[in-house]
N, C-alpha and C positions, 0 to 999 in steps of 0.2 A: 442483460444481454440475451435471449434465447437464440436457440440453434446456429451457436457460434463456429464459424468456420475455422479448420483446422488446417487443413492450407496456406497456403502466405498469406499476411494480413498485413497491406500498407498503409500507414498514417502520417500524415502529415509532422503530429508530435504525441509522445509519450506521457503520462504523471503515471509514473508507482512511488506510491511510501510504505512504511511500516513494517518491512519484509522479517528486522528482527531473527539476523543472519547469527548463529550465535545463542541460537534457542533454540530444539527439538521440537519447538507446536510447529518455529516453519516450513511454510509445507514449498521448500527452498524448490524441487524437483519440475514443482508443476509454476512455478517460475521461469524455468529456464525456457520449460518447454514452450511457455509463450512467447518471451524471447527472440527465441527462435525462428518461430512465425511471423514474425512483426520486425516488418521493419519502415523504418521507420527514419525524419528523418533529424532531429531531436527528441531525446530522452529525457526528461528531468525526476531526481533520484529525488522525491521529499519526505526526506527526511526519515527518522531511523530505520535506514539498511541495515545497519551493522545493530545488536541489542550491546551495548559497552558494558551494561549494569549486570547484566549477569554475563557476560566474560567475565567482570572481576571476580565473582567472583564462584563459576566453574569451568574449567576449560571444554566448552565443546563447539566443533567444527569437524562436520560429517563433508568429504565430496562433495556433494551434490551443493553446499554451501563457496565454496572455493573456483565452480564449476559457473556461479553467477557470478562470480568478483571478474574474473579473465573473459567467460561472455562480456559486460559493460564493457570491462579494455577491450576486447578485438572492434568489438562496433565502435567507439572511441575511436581507434584508429585506422579504421576504415571512413569514417568519416563523417560519422555519427555528431552529432553537439550533444556530450553528456554534460550534464552540469547535479552536479551536488550539492544541495542546501538541507544541512549534519537539524537532527531533531535535538529529544531531549536524551533517548538512549546514546547517540553518540555524540553528543557532542564535547567530546574531547578532540572531534575534527574541526571543529569552531575555531579552533586554534593558528588554524593551515587555510584559510580567507584569504582568497586569491589566489592558489598556488593552485598549480595544475598536479596531478598527478598520473601518471600513464592517458595525461591527454584528456583527464579528465575532472574538471575547473568544479572548487569547490568554494560555491559563493554563499549569504549568507542571508541572501535574499533574493531574485530574476522576479524578471516580469516578460511576457511573449506577447505577440498581436496576432487573435488568429488571421483568419486569411477573410473572415469575415469586416476586418476592424476590431475588432473586440481586444482591451487590454487587460491584460489577467495581472493581476499582484500573486509571484507564488512565492509561498511560507509555509517550513513542519504544521504551525501552527502553538507550540508547547510555550509560546511566547506568549499570548494570550489565555491562557490556563493560568485560573488564581488559584491554585492548588500548588499545579506546577515553581510558582514565579510566589512566595508567600509561607508554604505548609510543605518542603521539600521533604521532610520527614515522614508526614504523610503518603505523600507520591511513590516510594520505596514501598512502602508502608504495602499502599493499592497493587505494586509493582507484585510482591511476591501472591498479592491474593488473586490477584488479573493469573499468572503462574498457572496457579492451583489450577486455576479452572480450567486451562488454556489443557492442559493434564486429564482431568476432567473431559473434557471435550474432546478429547483422542482416545479416550477406552470407550465413552459412547461409543465413536463413531467407531471404534472396531470392533464393538458388539452388531452394530447396525450393518458393518460388510459379512460378518457370521449372516446374521439371518437374510441374506442376499439383500440391502434394500438400501436405496441411495444416502449422503451426504446430505448430511444437518446439520447447521451449525444450533449444539445448545447454548454454551457463548454467546450468540450472538443474539440467541430468545432470550437466555436471561439475560443481558443486557434490558434490552426493549420492553420486557415487564418489566422494570425496576424504577419508578415514578421514579426517582431522586436522577438514576441514569438517563433517563426521560429528556424532565426538566433541561441535566449539563447538555444536552446538549444540541437541545435549543437555544441556552446560553449562550455558548458555541458557535456556533452558527451568526445568530445575529453581530457576537461583536466581529466577527471573524466579517462579514460582511458588512457590516458600518463603518470599522477603519478599512475595510476599500474601499468604497466610500468616500472616503474623507483622504482617502490620497491622488480621487481621482482616474479609478479602475474602474472598468465597467464589471469586474468580480475577482474570485479568490480563487485558486486554488492550494488544497491543501491538506493534511491527515489531519495524523496525528490521534485523534479517537476514536481510529478505527472502523468509519463505520461509514460507505461509500453513498454516497449522495450527488444533485445533481442539478439542483434546482432554483430556479430566483426569487428572491428576497428581496423585497420590498425595490424589485422592477436590476437590481445587483446578481451578478451569477453570482454561484455557489459552487464550487467541484471539493467534495472531497476522494480523494484513490483509494479509498480504505485499507485494506491491509493486504497482507501474504501469511498469514495464521487463521483466523476464522473465512474469510468471506473470498480470498482470492481474484482478488478489484483493482483495477488500474481505472486512469480515465485517460481515451484517447481524441483527438482531432484527428476530422478524418481529410481528403485529400481536399472536401468541399467548404471544409472550414467548421461542419459541426460538431460536436462535443457529445459524449455517450459515455455512457463505460461499460470498461466489456467484463462481465462476471464469470472469471475463469473453472471456475469451483463445480461447474458442472461435470468436467470433464474427468475431477473423482468419481460420480457415479458412472460414466462411461468406463473409465477403469475399471471400475467394481465389478461390471456386468462380463469386463472381458473377462476375469476373470475368474466369476461363477458362471462362467458358460458351460451349461453338457452335450461332450460332443456327440459328436454325429452318428449316428448310425448307416450301417456298411450293409 
């Protein structure tokens, strides 16, 4: 979404996934900013909000990560319907399906009907990832490689910031160029839309693969809310029922330009 407005934005529904709180790659400050300026009736947290895999290995929980949780809890207390659908990285929460945690309800999956009458199936999506299902050890190995890639991405963008260049996701670029990654993403999208159709839905909103997308596949709506590690994206339903990707990564470029602004001559 080009030219995002930073005044209060009103939506009917917001979908957020793959925040990975508890990791150094998480852009919690940007997510907090998005939540502060966005008002909605519903918020769906579509998995991997907290990265339990990383926290088991090393505790990392700065104030900004706590602030995101507190902001979501405050929204829930003020009447926003907040639904949390655990993913594979926060799968421990799947033990509490049906429980309300501070007015946030935990569900295995959810359903939503847009203002235009489109029935959407909402699920994280790891259940339909063959690596997660059949080779869990390989998923953990891949997670280590991904964490390294994110650290490289952060270093790369620190250099770009020093050179007064805008934010650019190196990790996202590498994934898009690797043939196997591209074929995996395509296969994942097809599996998710086929399953949504089989279940009688008009579309699916998912996460898991860290690639924001909004398109139609064989007349089934496919929405992926992306992530808040690389792309800083969310799916929103506007007040007229239209769906759209919100790309908050432009804020990084704006903040960088502020930091490096030359003083005005007097």
